Each structure stands twice: as C-alpha cells, then as structure tokens.
C-alpha positions as CSV (number, residue, x, y, z in Angstrom):
1,R,-17.5,-89.3,-13.5
2,L,-14.8,-88.0,-11.2
3,A,-11.1,-87.8,-11.9
4,I,-8.4,-86.7,-9.5
5,V,-5.4,-85.1,-11.1
6,D,-2.2,-84.4,-9.2
7,A,-1.3,-81.2,-11.2
8,P,-1.9,-77.5,-10.7
9,L,-4.4,-76.5,-13.3
10,Y,-5.1,-73.0,-12.2
11,G,-2.9,-70.1,-11.4
12,Y,-3.7,-66.6,-10.1
13,I,-1.5,-63.6,-9.8
14,M,-2.5,-60.8,-7.5
15,Q,-1.6,-57.4,-8.9
16,P,-1.4,-54.5,-6.4
17,Q,-2.7,-52.1,-9.1
18,S,-5.7,-54.2,-10.1
19,I,-9.2,-52.8,-10.0
20,T,-10.0,-55.0,-7.0
21,R,-7.0,-54.1,-4.9
22,S,-6.4,-50.4,-5.6
23,D,-8.3,-47.5,-4.0
24,F,-11.6,-46.5,-5.4
25,S,-11.7,-43.4,-7.6
26,E,-14.0,-41.2,-9.6
27,K,-13.0,-43.1,-12.7
28,K,-14.0,-46.4,-11.1
29,V,-17.4,-45.1,-10.0
30,L,-18.0,-43.9,-13.6
31,S,-16.9,-47.2,-15.0
32,Y,-19.4,-49.1,-12.9
33,V,-22.1,-46.6,-14.0
34,A,-21.1,-46.9,-17.7
35,G,-21.3,-50.7,-17.4
36,I,-24.8,-50.6,-15.9
37,E,-25.9,-48.1,-18.6
38,S,-24.4,-50.2,-21.3
39,V,-26.3,-53.3,-20.3
40,S,-29.5,-51.4,-19.9
41,E,-29.1,-49.7,-23.3
42,Y,-28.2,-53.0,-25.0
43,F,-31.4,-54.7,-23.9
44,S,-33.6,-51.6,-24.3
45,Q,-32.7,-51.5,-28.0
46,R,-33.8,-55.2,-28.2
47,G,-37.3,-54.8,-26.7
48,G,-36.7,-54.5,-23.0
49,V,-34.4,-55.3,-20.2
50,P,-34.9,-58.9,-18.9
51,R,-35.3,-59.4,-15.2
52,A,-32.0,-61.2,-14.8
53,A,-30.1,-58.2,-16.4
54,L,-31.9,-55.8,-14.0
55,K,-30.9,-58.0,-11.1
56,R,-27.2,-58.0,-12.2
57,C,-27.3,-54.2,-12.6
58,G,-28.6,-53.9,-9.1
59,I,-25.9,-56.1,-7.8
60,A,-23.3,-54.1,-9.7
61,S,-24.5,-50.9,-8.3
62,G,-24.4,-52.4,-4.8
63,M,-20.8,-53.5,-5.4
64,M,-19.9,-49.9,-6.5
65,L,-21.5,-48.5,-3.3
66,G,-19.7,-51.1,-1.2
67,K,-16.3,-50.3,-2.8
68,V,-16.8,-46.6,-2.1
69,W,-17.9,-47.4,1.5
70,H,-14.7,-49.4,2.2
71,S,-12.3,-47.2,0.2
72,R,-9.6,-45.5,2.1
73,A,-9.7,-42.7,-0.5
74,A,-13.5,-42.2,-0.3
75,V,-13.5,-38.4,0.3
76,P,-17.0,-36.8,0.6
77,E,-16.9,-35.8,-3.1
78,L,-16.4,-39.4,-4.2
79,R,-19.2,-40.6,-1.9
80,S,-21.4,-37.8,-3.2
81,L,-20.7,-38.8,-6.8
82,A,-21.5,-42.4,-6.1
83,L,-24.8,-41.5,-4.4
84,R,-25.8,-39.1,-7.2
85,E,-25.1,-41.7,-9.9
86,F,-26.9,-44.4,-7.9
87,W,-30.0,-42.4,-7.5
88,R,-29.9,-41.3,-11.1
89,L,-29.8,-44.9,-12.2
90,V,-32.8,-45.7,-9.9
91,R,-34.7,-42.7,-11.4
92,E,-34.0,-43.8,-14.9
93,R,-35.0,-47.4,-14.0
94,K,-31.7,-48.8,-15.0
95,I,-31.6,-50.5,-11.5
96,L,-34.4,-51.4,-9.2
97,L,-34.0,-50.9,-5.4
98,R,-35.2,-54.4,-4.8
99,D,-32.2,-55.8,-6.7
100,V,-29.6,-53.9,-4.6
101,P,-28.3,-56.0,-1.7
102,C,-29.8,-54.8,1.6
103,K,-26.5,-54.0,3.3
104,N,-25.7,-51.6,0.4
105,L,-29.0,-49.9,0.7
106,L,-28.2,-49.2,4.3
107,R,-24.9,-47.8,3.2
108,V,-26.7,-45.5,0.8
109,L,-28.8,-44.2,3.7
110,I,-25.8,-43.7,5.9
111,M,-23.6,-42.1,3.2
112,G,-26.5,-39.8,2.4
113,L,-26.6,-38.6,6.0
114,V,-22.9,-38.2,6.3
115,V,-22.2,-36.5,2.9
C-alpha cells in the first residue's frame, strides 16, 4: 500500500558543533578506535566476530581515515595517530583490509608517505 501525506514528518537541525560538521581531532580519532574495539570485544566474548561486524568495523576505520584526510585541522601528528591506530587495528585483526573502502586504503598509503 502507498499513502501520500501532505505533512512534514521529519525534521533535521544542523548543528555547527556536531561531530559531522566540526574539525577532526585526536579525541574523534580515538572515539572511532574505541567504537571499533568495543564491537570487536563484544563479539569476541561471545565466540567470535561475525563477518558483518568485521565489515562494519572496516567501514568505520575507512570513515575515520577519510575524516582525517579531509580535515582542515589534520596536522601531521593527527594523521600519524590515525595511521598508527589504523595499522594497530589491522595487526590485532579488529579490521580486515579487504573491508576498508579502496579510496581510504589509497589515503592510508599517501598519508604514510607524507607523514
């Protein structure tokens, strides 16, 4: 069934200080990392991380790298922190490289050369 309603049913307010609109910082990098580790730990305690959760963690790490890449405040120290944490998550198998979007893997390589 389909119904057409002539009423606004959804509202959205854009806040300048929101996480999606403000510059990236060390705190935000560590928040992404903490989220990925939290998901991994949750499933590890329950017998193993499902493929879907690994994929989401890979996407989240890619988002973190993309945010650092585009951030006006991404000083070399911030990029270095993001890269260090990214590779640590890969080494600890909390993310798989195959789950990180390709454009973000390219950014990892470029950031690694620049930092």
